[in-house]
TORPARO-624932 format. One record per residue (C-alpha): residue number from 1; x, y, z; residue in one letter. Coordinates in nm, 2 decimals. Layout:
BEGIN
resi; X; Y; Z; resn
NUM; X; Y; Z; A $
...
//
This chain:
BEGIN
resi; X; Y; Z; resn
1; 3.89; 26.08; 0.34; X $
2; 3.81; 25.90; 0.67; X $
3; 3.98; 26.06; 0.97; X $
4; 4.18; 25.82; 1.18; X $
5; 4.05; 25.77; 1.53; X $
6; 4.26; 25.96; 1.78; X $
7; 4.45; 25.76; 2.04; X $
8; 4.44; 26.03; 2.30; X $
9; 4.12; 26.23; 2.39; X $
10; 4.06; 26.53; 2.62; X $
11; 3.69; 26.58; 2.66; X $
12; 3.57; 26.92; 2.78; X $
13; 3.28; 26.98; 3.02; X $
14; 3.02; 27.01; 2.75; X $
15; 3.09; 26.66; 2.62; X $
16; 3.08; 26.51; 2.96; X $
17; 2.74; 26.68; 3.03; X $
18; 2.60; 26.55; 2.70; X $
19; 2.71; 26.20; 2.78; X $
20; 2.82; 26.14; 2.42; X $
21; 3.17; 26.00; 2.48; X $
22; 3.07; 25.69; 2.68; X $
23; 2.80; 25.60; 2.43; X $
24; 3.04; 25.61; 2.14; X $
25; 3.30; 25.41; 2.33; X $
26; 3.04; 25.15; 2.44; X $
27; 2.93; 25.12; 2.08; X $
28; 3.29; 25.03; 1.98; X $
29; 3.36; 25.34; 1.79; X $
30; 3.65; 25.45; 2.02; X $
31; 3.78; 25.13; 2.16; X $
32; 4.13; 25.13; 2.31; X $
33; 4.17; 25.51; 2.33; X $
34; 4.32; 25.70; 2.63; X $
35; 4.08; 25.95; 2.78; X $
36; 4.24; 26.23; 2.98; X $
37; 4.00; 26.43; 3.20; X $
38; 4.11; 26.77; 3.32; X $
39; 4.07; 26.84; 3.69; X $
40; 3.91; 27.17; 3.59; X $
41; 3.62; 26.98; 3.43; X $
42; 3.57; 26.78; 3.75; X $
43; 3.58; 27.10; 3.96; X $
44; 3.32; 27.28; 3.73; X $
45; 3.09; 26.98; 3.74; X $
46; 3.12; 26.96; 4.12; X $
47; 3.04; 27.33; 4.15; X $
48; 2.73; 27.29; 3.94; X $
49; 2.62; 26.98; 4.13; X $
50; 2.67; 27.16; 4.46; X $
51; 2.44; 27.44; 4.33; X $
52; 2.17; 27.18; 4.26; X $
53; 2.20; 27.20; 3.88; X $
54; 2.12; 26.88; 3.69; X $
55; 2.39; 26.92; 3.44; X $
56; 2.65; 26.89; 3.71; X $
57; 2.51; 26.55; 3.81; X $
58; 2.50; 26.45; 3.44; X $
59; 2.86; 26.53; 3.39; X $
60; 2.97; 26.34; 3.70; X $
61; 2.76; 26.04; 3.60; X $
62; 2.94; 26.04; 3.26; X $
63; 3.28; 26.03; 3.44; X $
64; 3.15; 25.74; 3.64; X $
65; 3.05; 25.57; 3.31; X $
66; 3.41; 25.62; 3.18; X $
67; 3.54; 25.46; 3.50; X $
68; 3.33; 25.16; 3.43; X $
69; 3.45; 25.14; 3.07; X $
70; 3.81; 25.17; 3.19; X $
71; 3.75; 24.89; 3.44; X $
72; 3.63; 24.67; 3.16; X $
73; 3.94; 24.73; 2.97; X $
74; 3.77; 24.92; 2.68; X $
75; 3.97; 25.24; 2.74; X $
76; 4.24; 25.39; 2.97; X $
77; 4.13; 25.68; 3.19; X $
78; 4.35; 25.94; 3.35; X $
79; 4.31; 26.27; 3.53; X $
80; 4.55; 26.56; 3.47; X $
81; 4.60; 26.93; 3.52; X $
82; 4.57; 27.14; 3.83; X $
83; 4.24; 27.19; 4.01; X $
84; 4.13; 27.55; 3.93; X $
85; 4.08; 27.82; 4.19; X $
86; 3.75; 27.96; 4.29; X $
87; 3.79; 28.25; 4.05; X $
88; 3.83; 28.02; 3.75; X $
89; 3.52; 27.82; 3.84; X $
90; 3.32; 28.13; 3.89; X $
91; 3.44; 28.27; 3.56; X $
92; 3.37; 27.95; 3.37; X $
93; 3.13; 28.13; 3.14; X $
94; 3.40; 28.37; 3.04; X $
95; 3.61; 28.08; 2.91; X $
96; 3.86; 28.03; 3.19; X $
97; 3.79; 27.65; 3.23; X $
98; 3.78; 27.60; 2.85; X $
99; 4.12; 27.76; 2.81; X $
100; 4.27; 27.53; 3.07; X $
101; 4.12; 27.22; 2.89; X $
102; 4.25; 27.34; 2.55; X $
103; 4.60; 27.38; 2.69; X $
104; 4.59; 27.03; 2.83; X $
105; 4.49; 26.89; 2.49; X $
106; 4.78; 27.08; 2.33; X $
107; 5.04; 26.96; 2.59; X $
108; 4.92; 26.59; 2.56; X $
109; 4.91; 26.60; 2.18; X $
110; 4.55; 26.49; 2.21; X $
111; 4.23; 26.56; 2.03; X $
112; 3.99; 26.79; 2.20; X $
113; 3.63; 26.65; 2.21; X $
114; 3.36; 26.92; 2.26; X $
115; 3.00; 27.00; 2.20; X $
116; 3.06; 27.37; 2.22; X $
117; 3.09; 27.55; 1.88; X $
118; 3.29; 27.84; 2.03; X $
119; 3.53; 27.60; 2.20; X $
120; 3.58; 27.41; 1.88; X $
121; 3.64; 27.73; 1.68; X $
122; 3.90; 27.86; 1.92; X $
123; 4.08; 27.52; 1.93; X $
124; 4.08; 27.51; 1.55; X $
125; 4.23; 27.86; 1.54; X $
126; 4.51; 27.76; 1.77; X $
127; 4.59; 27.44; 1.57; X $
128; 4.46; 27.19; 1.82; X $
129; 4.29; 26.88; 1.68; X $
130; 3.92; 26.90; 1.77; X $
131; 3.61; 26.68; 1.73; X $
132; 3.28; 26.87; 1.75; X $
133; 2.97; 26.68; 1.85; X $
134; 2.65; 26.82; 1.70; X $
135; 2.42; 26.52; 1.75; X $
136; 2.08; 26.68; 1.81; X $
137; 1.78; 26.49; 1.68; X $
138; 1.42; 26.41; 1.75; X $
139; 1.45; 26.04; 1.84; X $
140; 1.53; 26.06; 2.21; X $
141; 1.23; 25.98; 2.42; X $
142; 1.17; 26.04; 2.79; X $
143; 1.04; 25.77; 3.03; X $
144; 0.78; 26.01; 3.17; X $
145; 0.60; 26.01; 2.84; X $
146; 0.48; 25.66; 2.92; X $
147; 0.25; 25.82; 3.19; X $
148; 0.07; 26.03; 2.93; X $
149; -0.24; 25.92; 2.75; X $
150; -0.43; 26.10; 2.47; X $
151; -0.64; 26.29; 2.73; X $
152; -0.37; 26.36; 2.98; X $
153; -0.30; 26.73; 3.04; X $
154; -0.03; 26.70; 3.30; X $
155; 0.16; 26.44; 3.50; X $
156; 0.27; 26.49; 3.86; X $
157; 0.55; 26.29; 4.01; X $
158; 0.68; 26.33; 4.36; X $
159; 0.90; 26.10; 4.58; X $
160; 0.70; 25.88; 4.82; X $
161; 0.37; 25.97; 4.65; X $
162; 0.17; 25.77; 4.38; X $
163; 0.21; 25.91; 4.03; X $
164; -0.09; 26.13; 3.95; X $
165; -0.23; 26.29; 3.63; X $
166; -0.49; 26.55; 3.52; X $
167; -0.70; 26.41; 3.24; X $
168; -0.96; 26.59; 3.03; X $
169; -0.99; 26.94; 2.89; X $
170; -0.92; 27.28; 3.04; X $
171; -1.18; 27.35; 3.31; X $
172; -1.32; 26.99; 3.27; X $
173; -1.05; 26.76; 3.40; X $
174; -1.02; 26.49; 3.67; X $
175; -0.73; 26.40; 3.89; X $
176; -0.65; 26.04; 3.84; X $
177; -0.39; 25.79; 3.98; X $
178; -0.15; 25.67; 3.71; X $
179; 0.05; 25.43; 3.93; X $
180; -0.04; 25.33; 4.29; X $
181; 0.32; 25.25; 4.38; X $
182; 0.49; 25.56; 4.52; X $
183; 0.79; 25.69; 4.33; X $
184; 1.12; 25.66; 4.51; X $
185; 1.37; 25.94; 4.53; X $
186; 1.62; 25.75; 4.31; X $
187; 1.35; 25.70; 4.05; X $
188; 1.25; 26.07; 4.04; X $
189; 1.62; 26.17; 4.03; X $
190; 1.67; 25.94; 3.73; X $
191; 1.37; 26.09; 3.55; X $
192; 1.50; 26.44; 3.62; X $
193; 1.85; 26.37; 3.49; X $
194; 1.71; 26.21; 3.18; X $
195; 1.48; 26.50; 3.11; X $
196; 1.77; 26.75; 3.12; X $
197; 1.98; 26.52; 2.90; X $
198; 1.70; 26.49; 2.64; X $
199; 1.64; 26.87; 2.65; X $
200; 2.00; 26.93; 2.57; X $
201; 2.02; 26.66; 2.29; X $
202; 1.70; 26.73; 2.10; X $
203; 1.65; 27.01; 1.84; X $
204; 1.31; 27.09; 1.99; X $
205; 1.44; 27.09; 2.35; X $
206; 1.62; 27.33; 2.57; X $
207; 1.68; 27.40; 2.94; X $
208; 1.48; 27.72; 2.99; X $
209; 1.57; 27.82; 3.35; X $
210; 1.81; 27.65; 3.59; X $
211; 1.84; 27.76; 3.95; X $
212; 1.98; 27.58; 4.26; X $
213; 1.65; 27.44; 4.36; X $
214; 1.46; 27.41; 4.03; X $
215; 1.50; 27.35; 3.66; X $
216; 1.25; 27.43; 3.38; X $
217; 1.28; 27.25; 3.05; X $
218; 1.09; 27.25; 2.73; X $
219; 1.10; 26.93; 2.53; X $
220; 0.88; 26.93; 2.22; X $
221; 0.53; 27.00; 2.34; X $
222; 0.61; 26.92; 2.71; X $
223; 0.69; 27.19; 2.96; X $
224; 0.86; 27.03; 3.26; X $
225; 0.93; 27.18; 3.60; X $
226; 1.18; 26.99; 3.83; X $
227; 1.21; 27.10; 4.19; X $
228; 1.45; 26.95; 4.45; X $
229; 1.55; 27.00; 4.82; X $
230; 1.61; 27.24; 4.99; X $
231; 1.38; 27.44; 4.77; X $
232; 1.11; 27.18; 4.79; X $
233; 1.06; 26.91; 5.06; X $
234; 1.14; 26.63; 4.81; X $
235; 1.22; 26.57; 4.44; X $
236; 0.92; 26.66; 4.23; X $
237; 0.85; 26.67; 3.85; X $
238; 0.55; 26.84; 3.69; X $
239; 0.51; 26.78; 3.31; X $
240; 0.24; 26.97; 3.12; X $
241; 0.14; 26.96; 2.76; X $
242; -0.15; 27.10; 2.55; X $
243; -0.42; 26.85; 2.49; X $
244; -0.58; 27.02; 2.19; X $
245; -0.49; 27.30; 1.96; X $
246; -0.79; 27.53; 1.88; X $
247; -0.86; 27.78; 1.61; X $
248; -1.03; 28.11; 1.69; X $
249; -1.34; 27.98; 1.51; X $
250; -1.37; 27.70; 1.77; X $
251; -1.45; 27.96; 2.04; X $
252; -1.77; 28.08; 1.87; X $
253; -1.70; 28.45; 1.93; X $
254; -1.96; 28.71; 1.85; X $
255; -1.91; 28.91; 1.53; X $
256; -1.87; 29.22; 1.74; X $
257; -1.58; 29.07; 1.93; X $
258; -1.42; 28.94; 1.61; X $
259; -1.44; 29.29; 1.46; X $
260; -1.28; 29.44; 1.77; X $
261; -0.98; 29.19; 1.74; X $
262; -0.94; 29.28; 1.38; X $
263; -0.99; 29.66; 1.38; X $
264; -0.95; 29.81; 1.73; X $
265; -0.82; 29.60; 2.02; X $
266; -0.44; 29.65; 2.06; X $
267; -0.40; 29.63; 2.43; X $
268; -0.56; 29.30; 2.54; X $
269; -0.54; 29.11; 2.87; X $
270; -0.63; 28.74; 2.86; X $
271; -0.71; 28.63; 3.21; X $
272; -0.83; 28.32; 3.39; X $
273; -0.76; 28.07; 3.66; X $
274; -0.48; 27.81; 3.62; X $
275; -0.57; 27.53; 3.38; X $
276; -0.87; 27.70; 3.23; X $
277; -0.71; 27.75; 2.88; X $
278; -0.57; 28.10; 2.88; X $
279; -0.25; 28.00; 2.68; X $
280; -0.46; 27.79; 2.44; X $
281; -0.68; 28.09; 2.36; X $
282; -0.36; 28.31; 2.32; X $
283; -0.22; 28.05; 2.08; X $
284; -0.54; 28.06; 1.87; X $
285; -0.54; 28.44; 1.86; X $
286; -0.17; 28.45; 1.76; X $
287; -0.23; 28.21; 1.48; X $
288; -0.54; 28.42; 1.37; X $
289; -0.32; 28.73; 1.34; X $
290; -0.05; 28.54; 1.17; X $
291; -0.30; 28.43; 0.90; X $
292; -0.37; 28.79; 0.84; X $
293; 0.00; 28.85; 0.74; X $
294; 0.08; 29.02; 1.07; X $
295; 0.43; 29.00; 1.22; X $
296; 0.39; 28.82; 1.56; X $
297; 0.64; 28.78; 1.84; X $
298; 0.60; 28.62; 2.18; X $
299; 0.77; 28.69; 2.51; X $
300; 0.75; 28.39; 2.74; X $
301; 0.90; 28.26; 3.06; X $
302; 0.93; 27.97; 2.99; X $
303; 0.86; 27.93; 2.62; X $
304; 0.57; 27.68; 2.61; X $
305; 0.32; 27.81; 2.35; X $
306; 0.30; 27.57; 2.05; X $
307; 0.30; 27.80; 1.75; X $
308; 0.39; 27.79; 1.38; X $
309; 0.75; 27.85; 1.27; X $
310; 0.66; 28.20; 1.13; X $
311; 0.60; 28.32; 1.49; X $
312; 0.93; 28.40; 1.68; X $
313; 0.93; 28.31; 2.05; X $
314; 1.16; 28.51; 2.28; X $
315; 1.25; 28.38; 2.63; X $
316; 1.27; 28.67; 2.88; X $
317; 1.45; 28.44; 3.12; X $
318; 1.75; 28.43; 2.88; X $
319; 1.76; 28.81; 2.84; X $
320; 1.67; 29.13; 3.02; X $
321; 1.37; 29.35; 2.99; X $
322; 1.59; 29.61; 2.81; X $
323; 1.71; 29.36; 2.56; X $
324; 1.35; 29.24; 2.48; X $
325; 1.24; 29.61; 2.45; X $
326; 1.52; 29.68; 2.20; X $
327; 1.46; 29.37; 2.00; X $
328; 1.09; 29.42; 1.97; X $
329; 1.12; 29.78; 1.87; X $
330; 1.38; 29.70; 1.61; X $
331; 1.19; 29.40; 1.46; X $
332; 0.87; 29.60; 1.44; X $
333; 0.61; 29.34; 1.52; X $
334; 0.24; 29.41; 1.47; X $
335; 0.15; 29.22; 1.78; X $
336; 0.35; 29.08; 2.08; X $
337; 0.21; 28.81; 2.31; X $
338; 0.34; 28.83; 2.67; X $
339; 0.29; 28.49; 2.85; X $
340; 0.28; 28.50; 3.16; X $
341; 0.28; 28.85; 3.32; X $
342; 0.37; 28.81; 3.69; X $
343; 0.58; 29.08; 3.84; X $
344; 0.60; 29.46; 3.82; X $
345; 0.88; 29.45; 3.56; X $
346; 0.65; 29.25; 3.33; X $
347; 0.38; 29.51; 3.36; X $
348; 0.62; 29.80; 3.30; X $
349; 0.76; 29.63; 2.99; X $
350; 0.40; 29.56; 2.86; X $
351; 0.30; 29.92; 2.92; X $
352; 0.61; 30.06; 2.76; X $
353; 0.58; 29.85; 2.45; X $
354; 0.21; 29.94; 2.41; X $
355; 0.27; 30.31; 2.45; X $
356; 0.54; 30.27; 2.18; X $
357; 0.27; 30.16; 1.94; X $
358; 0.31; 29.79; 1.95; X $
359; -0.01; 29.58; 1.98; X $
360; 0.02; 29.39; 2.31; X $
361; -0.16; 29.08; 2.43; X $
362; -0.09; 28.98; 2.79; X $
363; -0.17; 28.65; 2.96; X $
364; -0.22; 28.64; 3.34; X $
365; -0.37; 28.45; 3.63; X $
366; -0.70; 28.59; 3.77; X $
367; -1.00; 28.44; 3.95; X $
368; -1.24; 28.71; 3.83; X $
369; -1.24; 28.93; 3.52; X $
370; -1.19; 29.25; 3.71; X $
371; -0.89; 29.10; 3.89; X $
372; -0.69; 29.14; 3.56; X $
373; -0.75; 29.52; 3.58; X $
374; -0.68; 29.54; 3.95; X $
375; -0.34; 29.37; 3.90; X $
376; -0.24; 29.67; 3.69; X $
377; -0.30; 29.91; 3.98; X $
378; 0.02; 30.02; 4.15; X $
379; 0.22; 29.90; 3.85; X $
380; 0.07; 30.12; 3.58; X $
381; -0.06; 30.47; 3.66; X $
382; -0.44; 30.48; 3.68; X $
383; -0.48; 30.74; 3.41; X $
384; -0.25; 30.54; 3.18; X $
385; -0.44; 30.21; 3.21; X $
386; -0.70; 30.28; 2.94; X $
387; -0.41; 30.37; 2.70; X $
388; -0.24; 30.04; 2.77; X $
389; -0.53; 29.80; 2.80; X $
390; -0.86; 29.84; 2.61; X $
391; -1.00; 29.49; 2.62; X $
392; -1.01; 29.21; 2.89; X $
393; -1.09; 28.85; 2.79; X $
394; -1.17; 28.62; 3.07; X $
395; -1.13; 28.25; 3.00; X $
396; -1.33; 28.00; 3.20; X $
397; -1.36; 27.62; 3.14; X $
398; -1.19; 27.66; 2.81; X $
399; -1.44; 27.91; 2.68; X $
400; -1.46; 28.29; 2.66; X $
401; -1.65; 28.42; 2.96; X $
402; -1.68; 28.79; 3.03; X $
403; -1.53; 29.04; 2.79; X $
404; -1.47; 29.40; 2.92; X $
405; -1.39; 29.72; 2.74; X $
406; -1.20; 29.99; 2.92; X $
407; -1.21; 30.37; 2.87; X $
408; -1.14; 30.69; 3.05; X $
409; -1.38; 30.97; 3.13; X $
410; -1.42; 31.27; 3.37; X $
411; -1.74; 31.27; 3.57; X $
412; -1.89; 31.25; 3.92; X $
413; -1.86; 30.89; 4.04; X $
414; -2.18; 30.68; 4.04; X $
415; -2.37; 30.73; 4.36; X $
416; -2.23; 31.08; 4.43; X $
417; -2.43; 31.39; 4.34; X $
418; -2.22; 31.70; 4.40; X $
419; -2.07; 31.84; 4.08; X $
420; -1.75; 31.95; 4.25; X $
421; -1.67; 31.58; 4.31; X $
422; -1.60; 31.52; 3.94; X $
423; -1.27; 31.35; 3.87; X $
424; -1.10; 31.13; 3.61; X $
425; -1.25; 30.78; 3.62; X $
426; -1.16; 30.46; 3.44; X $
427; -1.48; 30.28; 3.34; X $
428; -1.50; 29.91; 3.28; X $
429; -1.79; 29.81; 3.06; X $
430; -1.94; 29.48; 2.96; X $
431; -1.82; 29.46; 2.60; X $
432; -2.13; 29.29; 2.45; X $
433; -2.40; 29.49; 2.63; X $
434; -2.22; 29.82; 2.70; X $
435; -2.33; 29.81; 3.06; X $
436; -2.11; 29.99; 3.31; X $
437; -1.97; 29.73; 3.55; X $
438; -1.69; 29.89; 3.75; X $
439; -1.54; 30.23; 3.81; X $
440; -1.18; 30.29; 3.92; X $
441; -1.08; 30.63; 4.06; X $
442; -0.87; 30.80; 4.33; X $
443; -1.05; 30.85; 4.66; X $
444; -0.83; 31.05; 4.91; X $
445; -0.50; 30.87; 4.91; X $
446; -0.63; 30.54; 4.78; X $
447; -0.73; 30.40; 4.44; X $
448; -1.06; 30.22; 4.46; X $
449; -1.24; 29.97; 4.24; X $
450; -1.61; 30.01; 4.28; X $
451; -1.88; 29.78; 4.14; X $
452; -2.16; 29.98; 3.98; X $
453; -2.46; 29.77; 4.08; X $
454; -2.68; 29.97; 4.31; X $
455; -2.71; 29.79; 4.64; X $
456; -2.36; 29.64; 4.62; X $
457; -2.19; 29.98; 4.55; X $
458; -2.34; 30.19; 4.83; X $
459; -2.18; 30.01; 5.13; X $
460; -1.86; 29.96; 4.93; X $
461; -1.82; 30.33; 4.86; X $
462; -1.92; 30.43; 5.21; X $
463; -1.69; 30.18; 5.38; X $
464; -1.39; 30.30; 5.18; X $
465; -1.48; 30.66; 5.23; X $
466; -1.51; 30.62; 5.61; X $
467; -1.16; 30.45; 5.62; X $
468; -1.00; 30.72; 5.41; X $
469; -1.16; 31.01; 5.61; X $
470; -1.07; 30.85; 5.95; X $
471; -0.71; 30.79; 5.84; X $
472; -0.69; 31.16; 5.74; X $
473; -0.83; 31.30; 6.07; X $
474; -0.61; 31.07; 6.28; X $
475; -0.32; 31.28; 6.17; X $
476; -0.49; 31.58; 6.34; X $
477; -0.64; 31.42; 6.65; X $
478; -0.57; 31.11; 6.86; X $
479; -0.94; 31.00; 6.87; X $
480; -1.17; 31.01; 6.57; X $
481; -1.51; 30.87; 6.49; X $
482; -1.66; 30.89; 6.14; X $
483; -2.02; 30.85; 6.03; X $
484; -2.08; 30.84; 5.66; X $
485; -2.42; 30.99; 5.61; X $
486; -2.40; 30.93; 5.24; X $
487; -2.13; 30.85; 4.98; X $
488; -2.04; 31.22; 4.96; X $
489; -2.10; 31.35; 5.32; X $
490; -1.94; 31.25; 5.65; X $
491; -1.99; 31.35; 6.02; X $
492; -1.65; 31.36; 6.20; X $
493; -1.63; 31.36; 6.58; X $
494; -1.30; 31.47; 6.74; X $
495; -1.20; 31.57; 7.10; X $
496; -1.30; 31.93; 7.18; X $
497; -0.94; 32.03; 7.23; X $
498; -0.86; 32.00; 6.86; X $
499; -1.18; 32.15; 6.72; X $
500; -1.05; 32.50; 6.68; X $
501; -0.75; 32.38; 6.48; X $
502; -0.96; 32.17; 6.25; X $
503; -1.23; 32.43; 6.19; X $
504; -0.98; 32.72; 6.15; X $
505; -1.05; 33.09; 6.14; X $
506; -1.39; 33.14; 5.98; X $
507; -1.40; 32.77; 5.88; X $
508; -1.11; 32.82; 5.64; X $
509; -0.93; 32.50; 5.75; X $
510; -1.23; 32.27; 5.73; X $
511; -1.31; 32.40; 5.38; X $
512; -0.95; 32.31; 5.27; X $
513; -1.00; 31.96; 5.41; X $
514; -1.33; 31.91; 5.23; X $
515; -1.17; 32.01; 4.90; X $
516; -0.88; 31.78; 4.96; X $
517; -1.10; 31.48; 5.05; X $
518; -1.36; 31.56; 4.79; X $
519; -1.66; 31.52; 5.03; X $
520; -1.87; 31.74; 5.25; X $
521; -1.77; 31.72; 5.62; X $
522; -1.95; 31.82; 5.94; X $
523; -1.72; 31.84; 6.25; X $
524; -1.85; 31.80; 6.61; X $
525; -1.72; 31.72; 6.95; X $
526; -1.66; 31.36; 7.03; X $
527; -1.92; 31.25; 7.29; X $
528; -1.79; 31.05; 7.59; X $
529; -1.44; 31.11; 7.47; X $
530; -1.34; 31.42; 7.67; X $
531; -0.97; 31.41; 7.75; X $
532; -0.80; 31.47; 8.08; X $
533; -0.61; 31.80; 8.14; X $
534; -0.28; 31.63; 8.06; X $
535; -0.43; 31.48; 7.74; X $
536; -0.56; 31.82; 7.65; X $
537; -0.22; 31.98; 7.69; X $
538; -0.07; 31.71; 7.48; X $
539; -0.33; 31.76; 7.21; X $
540; -0.27; 32.13; 7.22; X $
541; 0.10; 32.09; 7.20; X $
542; 0.05; 31.88; 6.89; X $
543; -0.19; 32.14; 6.76; X $
544; 0.06; 32.42; 6.80; X $
545; 0.32; 32.21; 6.61; X $
546; 0.09; 32.13; 6.33; X $
547; -0.11; 32.44; 6.28; X $
548; 0.11; 32.72; 6.42; X $
549; -0.14; 32.83; 6.69; X $
550; 0.01; 33.06; 6.95; X $
551; 0.00; 32.97; 7.32; X $
552; -0.24; 33.26; 7.40; X $
553; -0.49; 33.13; 7.14; X $
554; -0.48; 32.78; 7.29; X $
555; -0.54; 32.92; 7.64; X $
556; -0.83; 33.12; 7.51; X $
557; -0.98; 32.81; 7.35; X $
558; -0.95; 32.62; 7.68; X $
559; -1.11; 32.91; 7.87; X $
560; -1.40; 32.92; 7.62; X $
561; -1.45; 32.55; 7.65; X $
562; -1.48; 32.57; 8.03; X $
563; -1.72; 32.87; 8.00; X $
564; -1.95; 32.66; 7.77; X $
565; -1.92; 32.36; 8.00; X $
566; -1.75; 32.15; 7.73; X $
567; -2.00; 32.22; 7.45; X $
568; -1.91; 32.38; 7.13; X $
569; -2.18; 32.56; 6.94; X $
//
């Protein structure tokens, strides 16, 4: 039985944003109806537009279209209801605005038009006639797609600037002008509104992140970033898509590396500069594991990896780290791909999941292979890093460059000789050759990353050591000079007035300092740096406070200094 077209319609905010009502009226499907728009819908759309959200502008544009249709005599348009207070607008997600719109439809004996399933379900439960729009398909096309060719990786549109595009392959692209005529603000705004509208109407599209100054959408294979003033100095659209999908076999990996992927590697970092193909390699590795009947999940912000339907993609921007953590543990994946890892919370989630027994593959930006490990410092404890990350894959120009293996050991750092300097060290080896490339360890109060390559390492170690030793002694004296004789021995010069406190009774204090810093230290008087009497008193006052020396002992030290004419032996 065909339902009779309603004579009175109350659209809610969701229908106005989707722009479905004006299209149906314009096509003749709802000619002659009376459309009643609640003031609450106008207030909510105004609030969204003031926050810079594209959906607010879309809804207001739809009301404008309804005004045009009313002016042409196709419908009658009226506004009713009271404008909601600030609380109702702020609580729109909790259903305050929806409830006001339902009440209006009930009072006016009208049919509620909505694109919200929950709204439709509530209206139906309350006996209110309702029409639910669920028109989501694949046919809608964006105008910006006309700027893409087969070789185009990304299109860049900004007001008052010619439209540009990157063409080629990851790491081997050129920046070309697509259209010499600069884009106007009105044109870019039109593109932006259309993108959001298409993202909301297509089954393979969604608005991933929406903030006052930016919107991120995923439409099919296109990841689109829209920025607007005041966040950016003008309207800008960046649309990116993968040019080619690769299989793991296309990377021509060594048999040794393939075997590590299949049997050992469970904490992998995929690193590289922007545009060099990190995500493309991650996609190939994910599909490789999926073919082995592994359960694969992804955590993305935004979701832009193009994967087979068997792989579930989670958007961390639509949930919290705790929610992702719970879902992953309950769904028990064999491997989880984290694309992209940016902030401390991302690293903490990665480490927590890995230590829980889930195989983790993280994707991150890095200009050098070792940078991927360095970005873990301060976010993951040094001793935990080898338990979280065992393999680093560096992607350059679309191919696998360096591959590092990471492990923990206890030994004397390379370049040092004294056995009592042994400490836990994270070693970074070239995976293919087994050669030790870098060492990470604690040096004083710092964690250092030292290249193990002879000439390059020596000055790096000594420079870091000198800085660490000087910073330590500046807590004990106001003037300090440090000369690193070797990587494990330093000569420290300080004012004569603080020598007794630093050396201590029978050299006890200096031995404690050597043990704490992990190097051998010779202490001597600072030449040409003798302090005035006032300065000496100040140094001694500080010395008394720090080391508990009695006044008599300080006077004795001053007397001995004068007797030896300022020279300590």
